[in-house]
C-alpha positions as CSV (number, residue, x, y, z in Angstrom):
1,M,14.1,9.5,1.7
2,G,11.2,7.5,0.2
3,L,10.8,6.2,-3.3
4,V,8.3,8.1,-5.3
5,K,6.6,6.8,-8.4
6,S,8.6,9.0,-10.8
7,K,11.9,7.9,-9.4
8,L,10.8,4.2,-9.6
9,I,9.9,4.7,-13.3
10,K,13.3,6.4,-13.9
11,N,15.1,3.5,-12.2
12,L,13.2,1.0,-14.3
13,A,13.9,2.9,-17.5
14,N,17.6,2.9,-16.7
15,Q,17.6,-0.9,-16.0
16,Y,15.5,-1.7,-19.0
17,P,16.4,0.8,-21.8
18,N,14.4,-1.2,-24.4
19,F,11.1,-0.1,-22.7
20,Y,9.7,3.4,-23.3
21,S,9.2,5.5,-20.2
22,K,5.6,6.1,-21.1
23,D,5.0,2.3,-21.3
24,L,6.6,1.8,-17.8
25,T,4.4,4.6,-16.5
26,K,1.3,2.8,-17.8
27,I,2.5,-0.5,-16.3
28,I,3.1,1.0,-12.9
29,N,-0.3,2.8,-13.0
30,V,-2.2,-0.4,-14.0
31,F,-0.3,-2.3,-11.2
32,I,-1.3,0.2,-8.6
33,E,-4.9,0.5,-9.8
34,E,-5.3,-3.3,-9.7
35,I,-4.1,-3.4,-6.1
36,K,-6.5,-0.6,-5.2
37,T,-9.4,-2.4,-6.9
38,A,-8.7,-5.6,-5.1
39,L,-8.5,-3.9,-1.7
40,K,-11.7,-2.0,-2.4
41,N,-13.4,-5.4,-3.1
42,E,-11.9,-6.6,0.2
43,E,-9.7,-9.1,-1.5
44,R,-6.2,-10.0,-0.2
45,V,-3.3,-9.0,-2.4
46,E,-0.2,-11.2,-2.1
47,L,3.1,-10.2,-3.8
48,R,5.4,-13.2,-3.3
49,G,8.7,-12.3,-1.8
50,F,7.5,-8.8,-0.8
51,A,4.3,-8.5,1.2
52,T,0.6,-9.0,1.6
53,F,-2.0,-6.4,1.8
54,S,-5.5,-7.0,3.2
55,I,-8.4,-5.0,4.6
56,R,-9.2,-5.0,8.3
57,K,-12.4,-3.5,9.8
58,Q,-12.0,-1.1,12.7
59,K,-15.1,-1.3,14.9
60,S,-17.1,1.8,15.7
61,R,-16.1,3.3,19.0
62,K,-16.9,6.1,21.4
63,S,-14.5,9.1,21.6
64,R,-14.4,12.6,23.0
65,N,-13.7,15.9,21.4
66,P,-10.7,17.2,23.4
67,K,-11.8,20.8,23.0
68,S,-15.4,20.6,24.1
69,G,-15.5,17.3,25.9
70,E,-18.4,16.3,23.8
71,E,-18.8,12.5,23.3
72,L,-18.7,11.3,19.7
73,I,-19.3,8.0,18.0
74,I,-16.7,7.2,15.4
75,P,-18.3,4.9,12.7
76,E,-16.8,1.5,11.6
77,K,-14.2,1.9,8.9
78,N,-11.7,-0.2,6.8
79,S,-8.0,0.1,7.1
80,I,-5.2,-1.5,5.1
81,Y,-3.1,-4.1,6.8
82,F,0.4,-4.6,5.4
83,K,2.6,-7.6,6.3
84,M,6.0,-8.1,4.9
85,T,7.4,-11.5,4.0
86,K,10.2,-13.1,6.0
87,D,12.5,-12.6,3.0
88,L,12.0,-8.8,3.0
89,F,12.3,-8.7,6.8
90,N,15.6,-10.5,6.7
91,K,16.9,-8.3,3.8
92,I,16.0,-5.1,5.7
93,N,17.6,-6.3,8.9
94,D,20.7,-7.8,7.3
95,E,20.1,-11.3,8.5
């Protein structure tokens, strides 16, 4: 099971009872929006001890429609590249 934003906020509220839940929600929303904005501006986002996010361009390419066999050209697009730190990798793999 994944971690959804509401569960993250509940966990933070339990760990830090002196913060209001609505304030934690605002903090998480601002945090996520700042990451989105940076990626939209093609900036690299580095969260030390966790991961880095960056934008990579996928070149345009030729493809086929499997139903009709018609040739299509898929335009260039951006994709998000995620790379975890060695610390996180070791923690996940119990090293």
